[in-house]
N, C-alpha and C positions, 0 to 999 in steps of 0.2 A: 462036362467040359467047362472049365472056368473061364470067365471072361473079366478082365480087369479095366476099369475106366479111370484114367488119370485126368483130373479136372482142375483147371485153374479157377481161383475165385472170381465172382462177378466184380464189375467195376467198383473200385474203392474210392475213398474220398480224397482224390489227388489234388484238389484245390484248396482243401482245408487244413487245419492244424493237425487233425488226428486222421491219419490215413487208414487206420485199422477199423474201418467200418464201411459197409456197402452204401453206395448211393441208391436212389430210387431206381435207377437203370439197372444197377447191379443186382438188385433184388428182383427185378422183372427178368433179367437174363437167366438167374438161377431158377426162378419159378417156370419159365418157358422151357428150360432144359428138362426139369423133372416131368412137366407135362408131355413133352415130346418123347422122352424115353418110356413113360407109361403107355402112351398111345401106340408105340411100337412094340409093346409087350416086354420091355426090358426093364424089370422091376428089381430094385436092389435087394439082395440077400444080406449084405453087410455094407456098412458105411465106415469109412476111416476119414479122419480130418485132422490137420494140425490144430494146435491149441489157440491160435490166433483168432481174434473176433471175426475177421472177414472169412476166414475158413469155415468156422462154425455157423455163421449167417448164411453163407452159400449153401451149406448142407441143409440148413433149416428151411430156406426158401425152395430149394430143390424138392425136398419132401413135401412141401405144401403143394408144389405143382404135381407131384406124383399123386397125392391124396385127392387132387381135383378131379382125377381121372379113376383112380382105384382107391376108394375110401376105406377098403377093408384090407389093406395091405398088412400081412402077418409078419411080425419081427420077433427075433429071439431076444432074450435078455442082454446079450452082448452085441446087439445090432449096431450100435454106434460106438466106435472106439476113438478116443483122442489120442494122437500120437505126436508129441512135440518135435520128433525127428523130421516131420514134414514141414516144419516152420520155415519161413523166409528168414534170410539174415535180418537182424534187428534194425529198426529205423535209426537208432542212434549211430550205427556203423556209417551209414550214408552221411549224416551230419558231421560226424568226427573227421572222416576222411575229406569231406568237402572244406571244412575248416583248415585242414592241414594243407591240402593241395592249393587252396587259395592263397596261402601264406608263402608257398614255395614256387608257385607258377602263375605268372600273369595271364597266360592264355586261359588257364582254367577259371581264374578269378573273373575275367571278362565274360566267359560263357555262363558262369554262375549268376552274374549280375543280370544278363540278358534273361535268363531263365526266371529269376525272381520277378522280373517286370511282367512276363507273359503268363506265369503259372496261375494267377487268379482267374484268368479268363479261359484257361484250358485250351483245347484245340491242338491241331497237328504241330504247330510250332513249338508249343510247350512240350508235347510229347517227344519230339525230335531232340530238343535240348536235354530233356530229362535222360533219355537214353545215351546220348552222347556223353553227359557227365557220369552216369552210372557206369558206362563201359570202361572210362578211365579210373573211377574208384575201384571197381572190382579187380581191374588189373593190378593196381598197387596192392590191394588186399591180398590177392593170390600170390604175389611175389614174396610177401612176408617180411620185407625189409622194415616196414613200420606197422605196428599194431597199437592203436590207443589203448590205454588202460581200461579194463573192464569189457573190452570188445572181443567177441568170439573170433578166433583165428579161423583162416580159410580152411586149414587142415582139418579142424574140428567140424566145420560145416560140412565139408565134403565127406568126412567119415560118417556123420550121423545120417545123411542123405543116402549113402551107400548102404548103411545099416537097414534104413527103412525100405530101401529096394529089395534087399536080401530077405527081409522079413515077409513082404507081401507078394513079391514075385516068385511065389512058390505054389505048387499044387494045393487046392484048398477045398474043403467041403462045400463051401459057399460058391454057387454058380456065378453070381455077379457081384463083384466088389467095386464100390465107387470110392475113390480117394480124392479129397478136396485139399488142395495145396496151393502153391504160388509159383510164379514164373521161374525163379532161379532153380528150385529143386526139380521142377520139370525138365528144365534144360539139362541139368546134370544126369537126370534119369534117362532122358532120351539119348544122350551121348553114350551112357552106359549100356543101355539095351540094344542100341543099333551098332555098337562097337565102332563109333566114329572116332577119328583122329583129330577133328576139329577141335578148337578152343572149347573149354567146357561151358562158356557162356554164349555160344553161337546162337542157340534157340531163344535165349532169354527175351530179347526185344520184340519177338515175333510171336509170342504165345498169346493168343486172344483171351480176353476176359470170358470166363465160363466155357472155354473150348474143351473138347474131349479128344484125348488120345486113347485108342482102345487097343488092347493087347489079348490075345487068345492063346490059351494053353493047348499046344500042338506037338505031339512026338517029344515030350519031356522038356519043353521050354515054351516060354511066352514069345509069341511073334507078333509085330505090329500089324494091325488091321486098318487103322486110320490114325492120322496124326493131326492134332491142332485143328479139329473138325468143329463146325458150328452147324449142326443139323437143325437147330431151333431158331436161327436168326438168318432169315433169307434176306432180309433188308440190310444192305451193306452200310447203310448210314447209321444203323443201330450197333454196329460192331465197334468194340473199343479195345485198345491196347494198354491203356493207362487211365 
């Protein structure tokens, strides 16, 4: 009976110039998840990750956590698959749409200025402003009325995430498959797998770093067992969204 674990990357570098790398806390989150899973006997038979650095680093530190408990984990040659279809939308998209909306909407420009002031310190205020801006950016992106040159369209993004779902949410010879990805692909996947009518981005602001959504193959389909779960982080002060 196959079990599929959909995992968001650990905390990334949200206060620096390069978001696509894990913070020390993000590495600790991934390591703790691997250790927790191994202690529970949930050892990976296959790992899939997006091609972004934060995805691969999360998988790397997850495996270090697994090996801290089970040093003799046996793996097949195709144990770790890199699949770019699980990638988040590119960082350039956020920047391009922020520039566009700032030039056309004073309220957006004002919020962006507030975010720029608090971002270096991080914290809940920074997180709240980031997701407020992101919600507006993604709304315009999805509408498709304006797409900056060189930026992936929403239709293409949705299509590749759906393809990733169709590829891996199938019966498999691997008993436990761990997929490391980002918040927006997870949001679209949950909407698809739960047959929800809500906005495609409903889940996105609430997906915890290193959280696990688990699906089990039962009677010809994958059913959700747990969603956005943090079995490895009991201390709420160590949980992060951004």
